[in-house]
A tleap script that builds the chain and sets N, CA, C and O, in Angstrom:
source leaprc.protein.ff14SB
mol = sequence {
  NMET VAL ALA PRO LEU VAL LEU ALA VAL PHE
  ARG ASP PRO ALA SER ALA PHE SER THR ILE
  ASP VAL ARG ASP VAL GLN ASP GLN ILE VAL
  ARG PHE ASP THR VAL ALA ASN SER LEU ILE
  TRP ALA ALA ASP GLY ARG SER PHE PRO GLY
  TYR PRO VAL ASP GLY ASN PHE ILE ARG SER
  ASP ARG PHE PHE GLN VAL ARG PHE GLY THR
  LYS ASP GLY GLU ARG ARG ALA TYR PHE THR
  GLU THR ALA THR ALA THR ILE CYS ASP ILE
  GLU VAL THR GLY GLY GLN LEU VAL ILE SER
  PRO THR ASN VAL THR VAL PRO GLY CASN
}
set mol.1.N position { -83.116 -95.159 -133.159 }
set mol.1.CA position { -81.845 -95.077 -133.853 }
set mol.1.C position { -80.809 -95.940 -133.143 }
set mol.1.O position { -80.660 -95.855 -131.924 }
set mol.2.N position { -80.098 -96.762 -133.892 }
set mol.2.CA position { -79.089 -97.647 -133.341 }
set mol.2.C position { -77.774 -96.894 -133.209 }
set mol.2.O position { -77.347 -96.202 -134.133 }
set mol.3.N position { -77.132 -97.036 -132.044 }
set mol.3.CA position { -75.848 -96.375 -131.818 }
set mol.3.C position { -74.781 -97.015 -132.696 }
set mol.3.O position { -74.820 -98.224 -132.925 }
set mol.4.N position { -73.830 -96.228 -133.191 }
set mol.4.CA position { -72.771 -96.803 -134.028 }
set mol.4.C position { -71.869 -97.716 -133.207 }
set mol.4.O position { -71.648 -97.489 -132.017 }
set mol.5.N position { -71.360 -98.735 -133.852 }
set mol.5.CA position { -70.443 -99.656 -133.208 }
set mol.5.C position { -69.078 -99.001 -133.105 }
set mol.5.O position { -68.530 -98.541 -134.107 }
set mol.6.N position { -68.528 -98.955 -131.905 }
set mol.6.CA position { -67.208 -98.367 -131.694 }
set mol.6.C position { -66.214 -99.499 -131.482 }
set mol.6.O position { -66.360 -100.297 -130.556 }
set mol.7.N position { -65.218 -99.564 -132.329 }
set mol.7.CA position { -64.224 -100.626 -132.237 }
set mol.7.C position { -62.900 -100.081 -131.745 }
set mol.7.O position { -62.569 -98.914 -131.954 }
set mol.8.N position { -62.153 -100.944 -131.089 }
set mol.8.CA position { -60.812 -100.565 -130.664 }
set mol.8.C position { -59.905 -100.464 -131.879 }
set mol.8.O position { -60.046 -101.231 -132.832 }
set mol.9.N position { -58.990 -99.535 -131.847 }
set mol.9.CA position { -57.958 -99.420 -132.882 }
set mol.9.C position { -56.629 -99.744 -132.213 }
set mol.9.O position { -56.239 -99.102 -131.237 }
set mol.10.N position { -55.939 -100.745 -132.747 }
set mol.10.CA position { -54.662 -101.164 -132.191 }
set mol.10.C position { -53.543 -100.600 -133.042 }
set mol.10.O position { -53.566 -100.714 -134.268 }
set mol.11.N position { -52.550 -99.983 -132.384 }
set mol.11.CA position { -51.436 -99.354 -133.082 }
set mol.11.C position { -50.132 -100.015 -132.664 }
set mol.11.O position { -49.893 -100.286 -131.487 }
set mol.12.N position { -49.310 -100.262 -133.648 }
set mol.12.CA position { -47.983 -100.805 -133.386 }
set mol.12.C position { -47.075 -99.652 -132.990 }
set mol.12.O position { -46.837 -98.758 -133.802 }
set mol.13.N position { -46.563 -99.646 -131.769 }
set mol.13.CA position { -45.716 -98.525 -131.338 }
set mol.13.C position { -44.416 -98.411 -132.134 }
set mol.13.O position { -43.778 -97.358 -132.128 }
set mol.14.N position { -44.018 -99.483 -132.818 }
set mol.14.CA position { -42.766 -99.464 -133.573 }
set mol.14.C position { -42.951 -99.000 -135.015 }
set mol.14.O position { -41.972 -98.868 -135.749 }
set mol.15.N position { -44.205 -98.749 -135.434 }
set mol.15.CA position { -44.435 -98.331 -136.814 }
set mol.15.C position { -45.715 -97.502 -136.886 }
set mol.15.O position { -46.340 -97.220 -135.863 }
set mol.16.N position { -46.092 -97.121 -138.079 }
set mol.16.CA position { -47.317 -96.349 -138.274 }
set mol.16.C position { -48.529 -97.256 -138.490 }
set mol.16.O position { -49.625 -96.772 -138.770 }
set mol.17.N position { -48.331 -98.585 -138.359 }
set mol.17.CA position { -49.401 -99.535 -138.629 }
set mol.17.C position { -50.474 -99.497 -137.544 }
set mol.17.O position { -50.161 -99.488 -136.354 }
set mol.18.N position { -51.740 -99.475 -137.959 }
set mol.18.CA position { -52.853 -99.612 -137.022 }
set mol.18.C position { -53.944 -100.436 -137.680 }
set mol.18.O position { -54.054 -100.470 -138.906 }
set mol.19.N position { -54.754 -101.105 -136.859 }
set mol.19.CA position { -55.792 -101.975 -137.397 }
set mol.19.C position { -56.894 -102.184 -136.368 }
set mol.19.O position { -56.669 -102.025 -135.169 }
set mol.20.N position { -58.088 -102.542 -136.840 }
set mol.20.CA position { -59.131 -103.018 -135.942 }
set mol.20.C position { -59.282 -104.526 -136.086 }
set mol.20.O position { -60.026 -105.148 -135.328 }
set mol.21.N position { -58.583 -105.121 -137.052 }
set mol.21.CA position { -58.659 -106.552 -137.290 }
set mol.21.C position { -57.557 -107.267 -136.520 }
set mol.21.O position { -56.373 -107.064 -136.790 }
set mol.22.N position { -57.938 -108.088 -135.579 }
set mol.22.CA position { -56.989 -108.869 -134.801 }
set mol.22.C position { -57.253 -110.329 -135.118 }
set mol.22.O position { -58.402 -110.771 -135.084 }
set mol.23.N position { -56.218 -111.079 -135.423 }
set mol.23.CA position { -56.388 -112.458 -135.886 }
set mol.23.C position { -56.036 -113.459 -134.790 }
set mol.23.O position { -55.214 -113.198 -133.912 }
set mol.24.N position { -56.695 -114.618 -134.879 }
set mol.24.CA position { -56.327 -115.709 -133.987 }
set mol.24.C position { -55.403 -116.667 -134.740 }
set mol.24.O position { -54.956 -116.367 -135.848 }
set mol.25.N position { -55.122 -117.815 -134.134 }
set mol.25.CA position { -54.156 -118.739 -134.720 }
set mol.25.C position { -54.645 -119.330 -136.043 }
set mol.25.O position { -53.829 -119.763 -136.856 }
set mol.26.N position { -55.952 -119.354 -136.270 }
set mol.26.CA position { -56.499 -119.871 -137.518 }
set mol.26.C position { -56.746 -118.766 -138.546 }
set mol.26.O position { -57.388 -119.003 -139.569 }
set mol.27.N position { -56.241 -117.563 -138.277 }
set mol.27.CA position { -56.417 -116.393 -139.138 }
set mol.27.C position { -57.856 -115.883 -139.163 }
set mol.27.O position { -58.224 -115.091 -140.030 }
set mol.28.N position { -58.672 -116.341 -138.203 }
set mol.28.CA position { -60.011 -115.773 -138.057 }
set mol.28.C position { -59.871 -114.378 -137.460 }
set mol.28.O position { -59.001 -114.139 -136.622 }
set mol.29.N position { -60.722 -113.469 -137.890 }
set mol.29.CA position { -60.627 -112.093 -137.420 }
set mol.29.C position { -61.563 -111.857 -136.234 }
set mol.29.O position { -62.723 -112.268 -136.234 }
set mol.30.N position { -61.021 -111.188 -135.239 }
set mol.30.CA position { -61.772 -110.811 -134.049 }
set mol.30.C position { -61.693 -109.299 -133.914 }
set mol.30.O position { -60.647 -108.701 -134.161 }
set mol.31.N position { -62.796 -108.686 -133.522 }
set mol.31.CA position { -62.799 -107.246 -133.278 }
set mol.31.C position { -63.257 -106.982 -131.858 }
set mol.31.O position { -63.852 -107.848 -131.216 }
set mol.32.N position { -62.979 -105.788 -131.371 }
set mol.32.CA position { -63.271 -105.434 -129.997 }
set mol.32.C position { -64.185 -104.221 -129.967 }
set mol.32.O position { -63.845 -103.166 -130.501 }
set mol.33.N position { -65.339 -104.372 -129.347 }
set mol.33.CA position { -66.256 -103.251 -129.140 }
set mol.33.C position { -65.907 -102.638 -127.794 }
set mol.33.O position { -66.181 -103.223 -126.747 }
set mol.34.N position { -65.297 -101.450 -127.827 }
set mol.34.CA position { -64.813 -100.844 -126.593 }
set mol.34.C position { -65.938 -100.307 -125.711 }
set mol.34.O position { -65.769 -100.199 -124.496 }
set mol.35.N position { -67.075 -99.972 -126.302 }
set mol.35.CA position { -68.197 -99.454 -125.514 }
set mol.35.C position { -68.872 -100.582 -124.740 }
set mol.35.O position { -69.161 -100.444 -123.551 }
set mol.36.N position { -69.120 -101.695 -125.421 }
set mol.36.CA position { -69.828 -102.816 -124.796 }
set mol.36.C position { -68.879 -103.838 -124.159 }
set mol.36.O position { -69.330 -104.853 -123.628 }
set mol.37.N position { -67.561 -103.572 -124.211 }
set mol.37.CA position { -66.576 -104.541 -123.716 }
set mol.37.C position { -66.851 -105.926 -124.266 }
set mol.37.O position { -66.995 -106.889 -123.513 }
set mol.38.N position { -66.924 -106.019 -125.595 }
set mol.38.CA position { -67.255 -107.272 -126.257 }
set mol.38.C position { -66.210 -107.648 -127.290 }
set mol.38.O position { -65.574 -106.791 -127.904 }
set mol.39.N position { -66.049 -108.953 -127.466 }
set mol.39.CA position { -65.329 -109.471 -128.620 }
set mol.39.C position { -66.355 -109.739 -129.702 }
set mol.39.O position { -67.435 -110.259 -129.420 }
set mol.40.N position { -66.033 -109.395 -130.926 }
set mol.40.CA position { -66.917 -109.659 -132.056 }
set mol.40.C position { -66.195 -110.638 -132.969 }
set mol.40.O position { -65.124 -110.339 -133.497 }
set mol.41.N position { -66.792 -111.805 -133.149 }
set mol.41.CA position { -66.199 -112.821 -134.013 }
set mol.41.C position { -66.622 -112.508 -135.426 }
set mol.41.O position { -67.795 -112.664 -135.767 }
set mol.42.N position { -65.696 -112.071 -136.256 }
set mol.42.CA position { -66.041 -111.558 -137.578 }
set mol.42.C position { -66.579 -112.635 -138.516 }
set mol.42.O position { -67.171 -112.308 -139.545 }
set mol.43.N position { -66.386 -113.916 -138.181 }
set mol.43.CA position { -66.880 -114.996 -139.024 }
set mol.43.C position { -68.388 -114.922 -139.200 }
set mol.43.O position { -68.905 -115.222 -140.276 }
set mol.44.N position { -69.099 -114.522 -138.143 }
set mol.44.CA position { -70.553 -114.423 -138.265 }
set mol.44.C position { -71.138 -113.210 -137.562 }
set mol.44.O position { -72.359 -113.072 -137.489 }
set mol.45.N position { -70.290 -112.326 -137.043 }
set mol.45.CA position { -70.769 -111.088 -136.446 }
set mol.45.C position { -71.288 -111.219 -135.032 }
set mol.45.O position { -71.776 -110.240 -134.468 }
set mol.46.N position { -71.196 -112.404 -134.439 }
set mol.46.CA position { -71.675 -112.560 -133.070 }
set mol.46.C position { -70.800 -111.778 -132.094 }
set mol.46.O position { -69.585 -111.678 -132.263 }
set mol.47.N position { -71.439 -111.235 -131.088 }
set mol.47.CA position { -70.753 -110.447 -130.083 }
set mol.47.C position { -70.766 -111.204 -128.756 }
set mol.47.O position { -71.788 -111.768 -128.362 }
set mol.48.N position { -69.630 -111.211 -128.078 }
set mol.48.CA position { -69.494 -111.912 -126.806 }
set mol.48.C position { -69.056 -110.901 -125.752 }
set mol.48.O position { -67.918 -110.435 -125.790 }
set mol.49.N position { -69.935 -110.550 -124.808 }
set mol.49.CA position { -69.649 -109.495 -123.851 }
set mol.49.C position { -68.674 -109.936 -122.757 }
set mol.49.O position { -68.435 -111.125 -122.546 }
set mol.50.N position { -68.131 -108.950 -122.084 }
set mol.50.CA position { -67.284 -109.215 -120.940 }
set mol.50.C position { -65.817 -109.387 -121.262 }
set mol.50.O position { -65.072 -109.950 -120.459 }
set mol.51.N position { -65.388 -108.915 -122.416 }
set mol.51.CA position { -63.987 -109.042 -122.812 }
set mol.51.C position { -63.382 -107.670 -123.047 }
set mol.51.O position { -63.233 -107.274 -124.203 }
set mol.52.N position { -63.026 -106.926 -122.011 }
set mol.52.CA position { -62.475 -105.592 -122.199 }
set mol.52.C position { -61.147 -105.620 -122.951 }
set mol.52.O position { -60.379 -106.578 -122.852 }
set mol.53.N position { -60.898 -104.571 -123.691 }
set mol.53.CA position { -59.709 -104.493 -124.538 }
set mol.53.C position { -58.426 -104.508 -123.718 }
set mol.53.O position { -57.402 -104.992 -124.197 }
set mol.54.N position { -58.456 -103.990 -122.497 }
set mol.54.CA position { -57.216 -103.857 -121.736 }
set mol.54.C position { -56.802 -105.142 -121.030 }
set mol.54.O position { -55.826 -105.132 -120.280 }
set mol.55.N position { -57.501 -106.228 -121.239 }
set mol.55.CA position { -57.073 -107.500 -120.667 }
set mol.55.C position { -58.239 -108.321 -120.159 }
set mol.55.O position { -59.231 -107.772 -119.679 }
set mol.56.N position { -58.126 -109.625 -120.261 }
set mol.56.CA position { -59.189 -110.505 -119.812 }
set mol.56.C position { -58.598 -111.865 -119.494 }
set mol.56.O position { -57.611 -112.280 -120.102 }
set mol.57.N position { -59.196 -112.548 -118.553 }
set mol.57.CA position { -58.719 -113.887 -118.231 }
set mol.57.C position { -59.015 -114.854 -119.370 }
set mol.57.O position { -60.157 -114.961 -119.819 }
set mol.58.N position { -57.992 -115.553 -119.836 }
set mol.58.CA position { -58.184 -116.688 -120.727 }
set mol.58.C position { -58.392 -117.919 -119.842 }
set mol.58.O position { -59.328 -118.692 -120.050 }
set mol.59.N position { -57.524 -118.088 -118.870 }
set mol.59.CA position { -57.725 -119.034 -117.780 }
set mol.59.C position { -57.505 -118.217 -116.525 }
set mol.59.O position { -57.256 -117.014 -116.602 }
set mol.60.N position { -57.594 -118.840 -115.396 }
set mol.60.CA position { -57.488 -118.090 -114.144 }
set mol.60.C position { -56.133 -117.412 -113.982 }
set mol.60.O position { -56.004 -116.473 -113.197 }
set mol.61.N position { -55.114 -117.877 -114.719 }
set mol.61.CA position { -53.773 -117.315 -114.548 }
set mol.61.C position { -53.229 -116.636 -115.812 }
set mol.61.O position { -52.030 -116.366 -115.896 }
set mol.62.N position { -54.098 -116.356 -116.800 }
set mol.62.CA position { -53.587 -115.812 -118.056 }
set mol.62.C position { -54.439 -114.640 -118.535 }
set mol.62.O position { -55.644 -114.587 -118.290 }
set mol.63.N position { -53.794 -113.710 -119.217 }
set mol.63.CA position { -54.459 -112.555 -119.796 }
set mol.63.C position { -54.148 -112.500 -121.285 }
set mol.63.O position { -53.193 -113.123 -121.748 }
set mol.64.N position { -54.963 -111.749 -122.039 }
set mol.64.CA position { -54.665 -111.576 -123.452 }
set mol.64.C position { -54.141 -110.176 -123.731 }
set mol.64.O position { -54.305 -109.255 -122.931 }
set mol.65.N position { -53.511 -110.045 -124.883 }
set mol.65.CA position { -53.177 -108.743 -125.421 }
set mol.65.C position { -53.043 -108.887 -126.932 }
set mol.65.O position { -53.187 -109.981 -127.476 }
set mol.66.N position { -52.770 -107.783 -127.598 }
set mol.66.CA position { -52.570 -107.792 -129.044 }
set mol.66.C position { -51.089 -107.584 -129.323 }
set mol.66.O position { -50.460 -106.688 -128.760 }
set mol.67.N position { -50.545 -108.414 -130.190 }
set mol.67.CA position { -49.148 -108.270 -130.604 }
set mol.67.C position { -49.093 -108.147 -132.116 }
set mol.67.O position { -49.961 -108.655 -132.826 }
set mol.68.N position { -48.082 -107.478 -132.588 }
set mol.68.CA position { -47.957 -107.204 -134.019 }
set mol.68.C position { -46.868 -108.073 -134.643 }
set mol.68.O position { -45.831 -108.325 -134.031 }
set mol.69.N position { -47.119 -108.522 -135.861 }
set mol.69.CA position { -46.149 -109.326 -136.588 }
set mol.69.C position { -46.320 -109.133 -138.078 }
set mol.69.O position { -47.196 -108.394 -138.528 }
set mol.70.N position { -45.473 -109.805 -138.838 }
set mol.70.CA position { -45.532 -109.727 -140.297 }
set mol.70.C position { -45.634 -111.130 -140.857 }
set mol.70.O position { -44.819 -111.996 -140.541 }
set mol.71.N position { -46.642 -111.352 -141.694 }
set mol.71.CA position { -46.826 -112.651 -142.341 }
set mol.71.C position { -47.058 -112.424 -143.823 }
set mol.71.O position { -47.908 -111.624 -144.213 }
set mol.72.N position { -46.291 -113.138 -144.653 }
set mol.72.CA position { -46.391 -113.001 -146.107 }
set mol.72.C position { -46.274 -111.544 -146.551 }
set mol.72.O position { -46.956 -111.113 -147.481 }
set mol.73.N position { -45.401 -110.786 -145.874 }
set mol.73.CA position { -45.179 -109.385 -146.220 }
set mol.73.C position { -46.264 -108.432 -145.755 }
set mol.73.O position { -46.216 -107.243 -146.071 }
set mol.74.N position { -47.241 -108.929 -145.011 }
set mol.74.CA position { -48.358 -108.094 -144.553 }
set mol.74.C position { -48.273 -107.879 -143.043 }
set mol.74.O position { -48.066 -108.827 -142.286 }
set mol.75.N position { -48.431 -106.643 -142.618 }
set mol.75.CA position { -48.467 -106.336 -141.190 }
set mol.75.C position { -49.791 -106.818 -140.610 }
set mol.75.O position { -50.848 -106.595 -141.200 }
set mol.76.N position { -49.735 -107.475 -139.459 }
set mol.76.CA position { -50.946 -108.007 -138.836 }
set mol.76.C position { -50.886 -107.840 -137.329 }
set mol.76.O position { -49.816 -107.673 -136.743 }
set mol.77.N position { -52.055 -107.889 -136.720 }
set mol.77.CA position { -52.158 -107.900 -135.267 }
set mol.77.C position { -52.728 -109.248 -134.858 }
set mol.77.O position { -53.632 -109.769 -135.510 }
set mol.78.N position { -52.200 -109.809 -133.780 }
set mol.78.CA position { -52.605 -111.136 -133.325 }
set mol.78.C position { -53.087 -111.089 -131.879 }
set mol.78.O position { -52.602 -110.301 -131.067 }
set mol.79.N position { -54.038 -111.939 -131.586 }
set mol.79.CA position { -54.626 -112.096 -130.264 }
set mol.79.C position { -53.762 -113.107 -129.507 }
set mol.79.O position { -53.732 -114.283 -129.869 }
set mol.80.N position { -53.057 -112.661 -128.458 }
set mol.80.CA position { -52.089 -113.517 -127.776 }
set mol.80.C position { -52.273 -113.483 -126.267 }
set mol.80.O position { -53.046 -112.699 -125.719 }
set mol.81.N position { -51.532 -114.362 -125.630 }
set mol.81.CA position { -51.416 -114.294 -124.175 }
set mol.81.C position { -50.461 -113.158 -123.811 }
set mol.81.O position { -49.598 -112.783 -124.605 }
set mol.82.N position { -50.623 -112.625 -122.626 }
set mol.82.CA position { -49.742 -111.549 -122.172 }
set mol.82.C position { -48.345 -112.077 -121.856 }
set mol.82.O position { -47.346 -111.451 -122.211 }
set mol.83.N position { -48.279 -113.213 -121.198 }
set mol.83.CA position { -46.988 -113.715 -120.724 }
set mol.83.C position { -46.071 -114.145 -121.857 }
set mol.83.O position { -44.857 -113.972 -121.761 }
set mol.84.N position { -46.625 -114.703 -122.930 }
set mol.84.CA position { -45.801 -115.171 -124.038 }
set mol.84.C position { -46.398 -114.666 -125.345 }
set mol.84.O position { -47.560 -114.263 -125.395 }
set mol.85.N position { -45.597 -114.693 -126.393 }
set mol.85.CA position { -46.066 -114.207 -127.694 }
set mol.85.C position { -46.728 -115.325 -128.489 }
set mol.85.O position { -46.537 -115.416 -129.702 }
set mol.86.N position { -47.505 -116.179 -127.821 }
set mol.86.CA position { -48.191 -117.267 -128.502 }
set mol.86.C position { -49.606 -116.831 -128.870 }
set mol.86.O position { -50.314 -116.219 -128.070 }
set mol.87.N position { -50.002 -117.160 -130.102 }
set mol.87.CA position { -51.301 -116.726 -130.623 }
set mol.87.C position { -52.403 -117.594 -130.035 }
set mol.87.O position { -52.270 -118.816 -129.976 }
set mol.88.N position { -53.486 -116.969 -129.600 }
set mol.88.CA position { -54.623 -117.699 -129.057 }
set mol.88.C position { -55.500 -118.242 -130.180 }
set mol.88.O position { -55.498 -117.728 -131.298 }
set mol.89.N position { -56.250 -119.293 -129.853 }
set mol.89.CA position { -57.234 -119.855 -130.760 }
set mol.89.C position { -58.604 -119.445 -130.233 }
set mol.89.O position { -58.839 -119.447 -129.024 }
set mol.90.N position { -59.496 -119.097 -131.138 }
set mol.90.CA position { -60.837 -118.667 -130.751 }
set mol.90.C position { -61.841 -119.519 -131.498 }
set mol.90.O position { -61.803 -119.614 -132.724 }
set mol.91.N position { -62.739 -120.136 -130.751 }
set mol.91.CA position { -63.785 -120.957 -131.344 }
set mol.91.C position { -65.101 -120.665 -130.649 }
set mol.91.O position { -65.127 -120.256 -129.489 }
set mol.92.N position { -66.180 -120.878 -131.362 }
set mol.92.CA position { -67.505 -120.785 -130.764 }
set mol.92.C position { -68.048 -122.206 -130.669 }
set mol.92.O position { -68.247 -122.876 -131.683 }
set mol.93.N position { -68.284 -122.655 -129.443 }
set mol.93.CA position { -68.770 -124.008 -129.200 }
set mol.93.C position { -70.057 -123.937 -128.392 }
set mol.93.O position { -70.067 -123.434 -127.268 }
set mol.94.N position { -71.141 -124.442 -128.968 }
set mol.94.CA position { -72.424 -124.420 -128.267 }
set mol.94.C position { -72.874 -123.021 -127.907 }
set mol.94.O position { -73.496 -122.810 -126.866 }
set mol.95.N position { -72.558 -122.057 -128.774 }
set mol.95.CA position { -72.950 -120.677 -128.521 }
set mol.95.C position { -72.055 -119.939 -127.545 }
set mol.95.O position { -72.297 -118.770 -127.246 }
set mol.96.N position { -71.021 -120.607 -127.042 }
set mol.96.CA position { -70.100 -119.993 -126.092 }
set mol.96.C position { -68.759 -119.738 -126.770 }
set mol.96.O position { -68.315 -120.514 -127.616 }
set mol.97.N position { -68.131 -118.648 -126.388 }
set mol.97.CA position { -66.807 -118.333 -126.927 }
set mol.97.C position { -65.749 -119.041 -126.096 }
set mol.97.O position { -65.726 -118.925 -124.871 }
set mol.98.N position { -64.870 -119.778 -126.777 }
set mol.98.CA position { -63.793 -120.503 -126.110 }
set mol.98.C position { -62.471 -119.940 -126.604 }
set mol.98.O position { -62.202 -119.943 -127.805 }
set mol.99.N position { -61.649 -119.458 -125.686 }
set mol.99.CA position { -60.331 -118.909 -126.011 }
set mol.99.C position { -59.286 -119.852 -125.437 }
set mol.99.O position { -59.264 -120.115 -124.234 }
set mol.100.N position { -58.419 -120.357 -126.308 }
set mol.100.CA position { -57.408 -121.330 -125.876 }
set mol.100.C position { -56.023 -120.865 -126.260 }
set mol.100.O position { -55.824 -120.365 -127.367 }
set mol.101.N position { -55.047 -121.022 -125.354 }
set mol.101.CA position { -53.675 -120.724 -125.727 }
set mol.101.C position { -53.135 -121.809 -126.635 }
set mol.101.O position { -53.586 -122.953 -126.581 }
set mol.102.N position { -52.172 -121.455 -127.467 }
set mol.102.CA position { -51.505 -122.439 -128.339 }
set mol.102.C position { -50.002 -122.266 -128.145 }
set mol.102.O position { -49.567 -121.452 -127.330 }
set mol.103.N position { -49.216 -123.026 -128.886 }
set mol.103.CA position { -47.760 -122.837 -128.844 }
set mol.103.C position { -47.268 -122.183 -130.133 }
set mol.103.O position { -46.073 -122.223 -130.425 }
set mol.104.N position { -48.181 -121.575 -130.914 }
set mol.104.CA position { -47.823 -120.902 -132.158 }
set mol.104.C position { -47.403 -119.470 -131.836 }
set mol.104.O position { -48.170 -118.715 -131.239 }
set mol.105.N position { -46.196 -119.101 -132.227 }
set mol.105.CA position { -45.711 -117.763 -131.916 }
set mol.105.C position { -46.097 -116.763 -132.999 }
set mol.105.O position { -46.378 -117.140 -134.137 }
set mol.106.N position { -46.108 -115.503 -132.637 }
set mol.106.CA position { -46.413 -114.429 -133.574 }
set mol.106.C position { -45.338 -114.397 -134.654 }
set mol.106.O position { -44.152 -114.331 -134.330 }
set mol.107.N position { -45.723 -114.442 -135.940 }
set mol.107.CA position { -44.719 -114.463 -137.011 }
set mol.107.C position { -44.002 -113.120 -137.159 }
set mol.107.O position { -44.558 -112.061 -136.869 }
set mol.108.N position { -42.782 -113.196 -137.608 }
set mol.108.CA position { -42.021 -111.996 -137.936 }
set mol.108.C position { -41.503 -111.230 -136.736 }
set mol.108.O position { -41.066 -110.088 -136.882 }
set mol.109.N position { -41.539 -111.820 -135.565 }
set mol.109.CA position { -41.032 -111.119 -134.382 }
set mol.109.C position { -39.604 -111.517 -134.087 }
set mol.109.O position { -39.012 -111.027 -133.126 }
savepdb mol mol.pdb
quit
């Protein structure tokens, strides 16, 4: 029997909004498996281990977090750097997950 996938639920402390869908700068959806400490790239379901929900190095001096914003009237959660409200870009290159900071800020903040 396969164990059920447990995903992180992110809640906006300023509202009743919660989601398991976290978007990158290209609006691709990323999910977090809290049991396996993995990022799940929703584009194809691949899982990338070693990315705990409470923070992870993007580069040696940067961490990620989830920030909430509003785009086109819809509440959303975005994958960002901790230090700034800039949305990260997530790509899979050669089977490896690449997380890059951008200068795109979270909308509606």
